[in-house]
C-alpha positions in Angstrom: 23.1 163.3 189.0 22.5 161.7 185.6 20.6 163.9 182.9 19.0 160.6 181.7 16.5 158.1 183.3 18.6 155.4 185.1 15.5 153.2 186.0 12.1 152.5 184.5 9.3 155.1 185.1 6.3 153.3 187.0 3.9 152.8 184.2 1.5 150.2 182.8 2.0 151.5 179.2 4.6 150.9 176.6 7.9 152.6 177.4 8.3 155.6 175.1 11.8 154.8 174.0 10.9 151.4 172.5 10.2 152.7 168.9 13.7 154.5 168.9 15.5 151.2 169.9 13.5 148.9 167.5 14.0 151.3 164.6 17.8 151.2 165.1 17.7 147.4 165.2 15.7 147.1 162.0 18.1 149.5 160.1 21.2 147.7 161.4 19.7 144.3 160.3 18.8 145.8 156.9 22.4 147.1 156.6 24.2 143.9 157.8 22.1 141.3 155.9 22.0 143.5 152.8 25.8 143.8 152.6 26.6 140.4 153.7 24.1 139.0 151.3 25.8 140.6 148.2 29.4 140.3 149.6 30.1 137.0 147.7 28.6 138.2 144.4 30.5 141.4 144.8 33.9 139.7 145.4 33.4 137.3 142.4 31.8 139.6 139.9 32.3 143.3 140.7 35.7 143.8 142.5 38.1 146.0 140.7 41.8 146.8 141.0 43.5 150.1 141.5 43.4 150.9 137.8 39.6 150.4 137.8 39.8 147.1 135.8 37.8 144.0 136.8 39.8 142.0 139.4 37.4 139.4 140.9 38.3 136.8 143.5 38.1 133.1 142.9 35.1 131.4 144.5 37.3 129.9 147.2 38.8 133.3 148.1 35.4 134.9 148.2 34.1 132.2 150.6 37.1 132.7 152.7 36.7 136.5 152.9 33.0 136.1 153.5 33.2 133.7 156.3 36.1 135.4 158.0 34.0 138.6 158.0 30.8 136.8 159.4 33.2 135.1 161.9 34.5 138.5 163.0 30.9 139.9 163.3 30.1 137.2 165.9 33.4 137.3 167.7 33.1 140.9 168.6 29.8 140.7 170.7 31.8 139.4 173.7 33.9 142.6 173.5 30.9 144.8 173.1 29.2 143.1 176.1 32.3 143.7 178.3 32.8 147.3 177.1 29.0 148.1 177.6 28.6 146.5 181.0 32.0 147.6 182.4 32.7 151.0 180.9 30.2 152.8 178.6 26.7 151.5 179.2 24.4 150.2 176.5 23.4 153.6 175.0 26.8 155.0 174.5 28.1 151.7 173.1 25.3 151.4 170.6 25.8 155.1 169.4 29.7 154.8 169.1 29.6 151.5 167.2 26.7 152.7 165.0 29.0 155.5 163.9 31.7 153.0 163.0 29.1 151.0 161.1 28.1 154.0 159.0 31.8 154.8 158.4 32.3 151.1 157.3 29.5 151.4 154.6 31.0 154.7 153.4 34.4 153.0 152.8 32.8 150.1 150.9 30.8 152.5 148.8 33.9 154.5 147.6 35.7 151.3 146.9 33.9 151.4 143.5 35.9 154.5 142.6 39.6 153.5 142.7 40.6 156.3 140.3 39.1 158.9 142.8 40.4 157.3 146.0 43.8 156.3 144.5 43.8 153.3 146.9 43.8 149.6 146.2 40.1 148.5 146.5 41.0 145.4 148.4 42.6 147.5 151.2 39.4 149.5 151.4 37.4 146.3 151.4 39.4 145.1 154.5 38.9 148.4 156.4 35.2 148.6 155.5 34.5 145.1 156.6 36.5 145.5 159.8 34.5 148.6 160.7 31.2 146.9 160.0 32.2 143.7 162.0 33.1 145.9 165.0 29.8 147.9 164.6 27.6 144.8 164.0 29.3 142.9 166.9 29.2 145.8 169.2 25.5 146.4 168.7 24.4 142.7 169.0 24.8 142.1 172.7 23.5 145.6 173.6 20.3 146.1 171.8 18.1 143.3 173.0 19.3 143.9 176.7 18.6 147.7 176.2 14.9 146.7 175.3 14.6 144.7 178.5 15.9 147.6 180.5 13.0 149.9 179.7 10.4 147.7 181.6 9.5 147.8 185.3 7.3 145.6 187.4 4.0 147.4 186.3 4.6 146.9 182.5 6.8 143.8 182.3 3.7 142.0 180.9 4.3 143.9 177.6 7.9 142.4 177.2 6.7 139.5 175.2 4.7 141.7 172.9 7.7 144.0 172.3 10.1 141.2 171.7 7.7 139.9 169.1 7.9 143.2 167.3 11.6 143.3 167.8 12.0 139.9 166.1 9.7 140.9 163.4 11.7 144.0 162.7 14.9 141.9 162.4 13.4 139.6 159.9 11.6 142.4 158.0 14.8 144.4 157.7 16.8 141.4 156.5 14.1 140.2 154.0 13.8 143.6 152.4 17.4 144.2 152.2 18.2 140.8 150.6 15.8 141.6 147.9 16.9 145.3 147.3 20.6 145.2 147.6 21.3 142.5 145.0 19.1 144.4 142.5 21.1 147.6 143.3 24.4 145.8 142.8 23.5 144.3 139.3 21.5 147.4 138.1 23.6 149.3 135.4 22.4 152.7 136.8 23.4 151.9 140.4 26.1 149.2 141.0 28.3 148.5 144.2 28.5 152.1 145.4 24.7 152.2 145.7 24.4 148.6 147.1 26.8 149.4 149.9 25.9 153.1 150.3 22.1 152.9 150.7 22.2 150.6 153.8 24.9 153.0 155.1 22.6 156.0 154.7 19.8 154.2 156.4 22.0 153.1 159.2 23.1 156.8 159.7 19.4 158.0 159.8 18.5 155.3 162.3 21.6 156.3 164.5 20.3 159.9 164.4 16.7 158.8 165.4 18.1 156.7 168.1 20.2 159.7 169.4 16.9 161.8 169.4 15.4 159.2 171.8 18.1 159.5 174.4 15.9 161.4 176.8 13.1 158.9 176.4 14.5 155.6 177.3 16.3 154.3 180.3 20.1 154.4 180.6 21.4 151.6 183.0 24.8 152.7 184.3 27.8 150.5 183.5 28.9 148.2 186.4 32.5 149.3 186.6 34.8 146.9 188.6 31.6 145.2 190.1 31.2 143.7 186.6 34.1 141.4 186.8 33.3 140.3 190.4 29.8 139.4 189.4 30.7 137.8 186.1 33.5 135.6 187.2 31.7 134.0 190.2 31.9 130.3 191.0 28.5 129.7 189.4 29.6 131.8 186.4 32.7 129.8 185.8 30.8 126.5 186.3 28.2 127.6 183.7 30.9 128.5 181.1 32.7 125.2 181.7 29.4 123.3 181.2 28.4 125.2 178.0 31.5 125.4 176.1 31.4 121.6 175.0 27.8 122.1 174.0 28.8 125.1 171.8 31.7 123.3 170.2 29.2 120.6 169.1 26.8 123.3 167.7 29.5 125.3 165.7 29.3 122.8 162.8 25.7 123.9 162.4 26.7 127.4 161.6 29.6 126.1 159.4 26.9 124.8 157.2 24.1 127.4 157.8 26.1 130.5 156.9 27.2 129.0 153.6 23.8 130.2 152.3 25.6 133.5 152.0 28.4 132.1 149.9 28.5 128.5 148.5 24.8 128.4 148.0 24.9 131.7 146.2 27.7 130.3 143.9 25.7 127.2 143.2 22.6 129.2 142.4 24.5 131.0 139.6 24.4 127.7 137.7 20.7 126.9 138.3 17.5 128.0 136.6 16.3 130.8 138.8 12.9 131.5 137.0 10.2 131.5 139.6 6.6 132.6 138.7 7.8 134.2 135.6 10.6 136.3 137.4 14.2 135.5 137.2 15.7 135.7 140.7 19.2 136.9 141.2 21.2 134.2 143.1 21.8 136.6 146.1 18.1 137.2 146.4 17.3 133.6 147.3 18.7 134.3 150.8 15.5 136.3 151.5 13.6 132.8 151.7 15.2 132.1 155.1 13.8 135.1 157.1 10.5 134.7 155.4 10.3 131.0 156.4 11.5 131.8 160.0 8.4 134.0 160.6 6.2 131.2 159.2 8.0 128.3 161.0 8.3 129.7 164.5 4.5 129.5 165.3 4.2 126.2 163.4 6.9 124.6 165.5 5.6 126.2 168.8 1.9 125.2 168.3 2.1 122.1 166.0 5.4 120.4 165.6 6.6 120.4 169.3 3.2 119.3 170.7 3.0 116.6 168.1 6.5 115.2 169.0 5.5 115.6 172.6 3.1 112.6 172.2 6.0 110.3 171.8 8.8 111.8 174.0 9.7 114.7 176.1 10.7 117.5 173.8 13.7 119.0 175.8 15.9 121.7 174.5 18.9 119.3 173.8 16.6 116.8 172.0 15.4 119.8 169.8 19.0 120.7 168.9 19.9 117.1 168.1 17.0 116.7 165.7 18.0 120.1 164.1 21.5 118.9 163.6 20.4 115.9 161.6 18.1 118.2 159.6 21.1 120.4 158.8 22.9 117.4 157.4 19.8 116.5 155.4 19.7 120.0 153.8 23.2 119.6 152.5 22.4 116.2 151.1 19.8 118.0 148.9 22.4 120.6 148.0 25.0 117.9 147.2 22.6 116.1 144.9 21.8 119.3 143.1 25.5 119.9 142.6 26.0 116.4 141.1 23.5 117.4 138.4 25.5 120.6 137.7 28.7 118.7 137.6 27.1 116.4 134.9 26.4 119.6 132.7 22.7 119.9 133.6 20.9 123.1 134.8 18.7 122.0 137.8 15.9 124.3 138.8 16.3 126.4 141.8 13.5 124.4 143.5 16.3 122.2 144.8 17.6 125.1 146.9 14.1 126.1 147.9 13.6 122.7 149.4 17.0 122.9 151.1 16.1 126.3 152.5 13.0 124.9 154.0 14.9 122.0 155.7 17.8 124.3 157.0 15.4 126.9 158.2 13.5 124.2 160.2 17.0 123.2 161.5 17.6 126.8 162.5 14.4 126.9 164.6 15.4 123.8 166.4 19.2 124.6 166.8 19.8 128.3 166.8 16.7 129.7 168.6 16.8 126.8 171.1 20.4 127.2 171.8 20.0 130.9 172.6 17.0 130.2 175.0 18.8 127.3 176.7 22.0 129.4 177.1 20.0 132.1 178.7 18.4 129.6 181.4 21.8 128.1 182.0 23.5 131.5 182.8 23.5 133.0 186.3 21.6 136.2 186.6 24.7 138.5 186.4 26.1 136.6 183.4 23.3 136.6 180.9 25.0 139.0 178.4 28.4 137.5 178.8 27.1 134.0 178.2 25.5 135.1 175.0 28.8 136.6 174.0 30.5 133.2 174.7 27.8 131.5 172.5 28.3 133.8 169.6 32.0 133.5 169.8 32.4 129.7 170.1 29.4 128.6 168.2 28.9 131.0 165.4 32.3 132.7 164.9 34.2 129.5 165.1 31.9 127.9 162.7 32.6 130.6 160.1 36.2 130.7 160.8 36.3 126.9 160.1 34.5 127.4 156.7 36.9 130.2 155.8 40.0 128.0 156.7 38.6 125.2 154.6 38.2 127.3 151.6 41.6 129.0 152.1 43.2 125.5 152.2 41.3 124.5 149.0 42.6 127.7 147.2 46.2 127.0 148.3 46.0 123.5 147.0 44.7 124.8 143.6 47.6 127.2 143.4 49.8 124.2 143.9 48.1 122.3 141.1 46.1 120.0 143.3 42.3 119.9 143.1 40.5 118.8 146.4 36.8 119.0 147.5 35.7 120.0 144.0 32.1 120.2 142.8 29.7 118.0 144.8 32.5 116.7 147.0 32.7 120.1 148.7 29.1 119.7 149.9 29.5 116.1 150.8 32.4 117.0 153.0 30.3 119.4 155.1 27.5 116.8 155.0 29.7 114.2 156.6 31.1 116.7 159.2 27.5 117.6 160.2 26.3 114.0 160.4 29.2 112.9 162.5 28.7 115.9 164.8 25.0 115.1 165.2 25.8 111.5 166.3 28.3 112.7 168.9 25.8 115.2 170.1 23.2 112.4 170.8 25.8 110.7 173.1 26.9 114.0 174.6 23.6 115.3 175.7 23.0 112.4 177.9 26.0 113.4 180.0 25.2 117.1 180.1 24.8 118.5 183.7 24.0 122.1 184.2 22.0 124.5 186.4 18.8 126.4 185.4 18.9 129.9 186.8 15.5 131.7 186.7 15.2 135.4 187.0 13.5 136.5 190.2 14.4 133.2 192.0 17.4 132.3 194.3 16.9 128.6 193.6 18.8 126.7 190.8 17.5 123.4 189.4 19.7 120.8 187.7 19.5 120.4 183.9 20.1 117.0 182.3 18.6 114.5 179.8 17.1 111.4 181.2 
């Protein structure tokens, strides 16, 4: 007999374990966005060698490392989902990978003391990033499902309210961390050890609090061998075959979007970042995105989509198509700003602020819509697995492509050849995105899938008219 609850307690009230779960998620998002937000700046400005001397990476190398790391973070969720649903269950998976997460931050923090560790900082960098990628990737498919596991029939009406707070905690954690960690990184009294260490301490505290709640929340047992039989059913295989082409056309969005963590930071270093009398650090500009997300979601839900609905049926695939064109438009703005930098000017950071508004609107239409659409297209027993496939094919692949492009540019520079320099770099990705959006418009007319609704045994076809 299990010492933990294995099914929701009949109640019309909020489950007692929810604060422990949401607290853990807020701290994890603070940790991830804080360290990923300063990673490019650290690699290009603060990295040292084993002797303690400055040894920064080139911008191309730093972009390569940054996007391979982000790609790994989104490649691991499918592993975390399988391990959780097959062997360990969500609670034990979250606790285990959270400890790896804390260890990763510790490794990155001591990287700033090469004379003490007697280890090449780049080796410690690789180990620390790998541990955090496993931790973040392992948590990602488990936490939101763990929230849903806490509710029964009598209090299921509270799920929407809880997920609202859940999403708020993600954006609050990421906004605060993107403002604080760049300040810690650049402050002479703190530096990299504090910038990587503080999120790690917060993550350790959150893991402890999560452990304290173990007797308060529901632990759904892992499925064992039944997991594979249920996952790889005919409906499941059909869903994967239908969705992978869709994800392959979405991955260029993340190729562009996640460059707000790298190329946009690099560009902001050459801009006038004075805003309302305060000079923003280039890495802090990333905080604009989560703030705008909280503003844009209700605007799109209650204003933009109903307005567009007066002229055409606003289907999920049409939302994604519009979002892909908006993504290309955001990089047109960034490319134009880079042209001015190439001419020796110092454009104001307003260029990026406008581009952030456009690409965040695209995020609402592409990223959020794709997650919701994937959920409806996945059979009941495959919801978590399909989410893992989406994160792997769309987000991880998009970042791996960015990393590969920058690695190729760096190799060509070593051979004495300069390609995709200055504004040409951004125009290249603009062209990739625009071409993909055009292909997507054609593709969506041929998409044929099935919509699976929880609580119903009936499936309805999904297609664009």
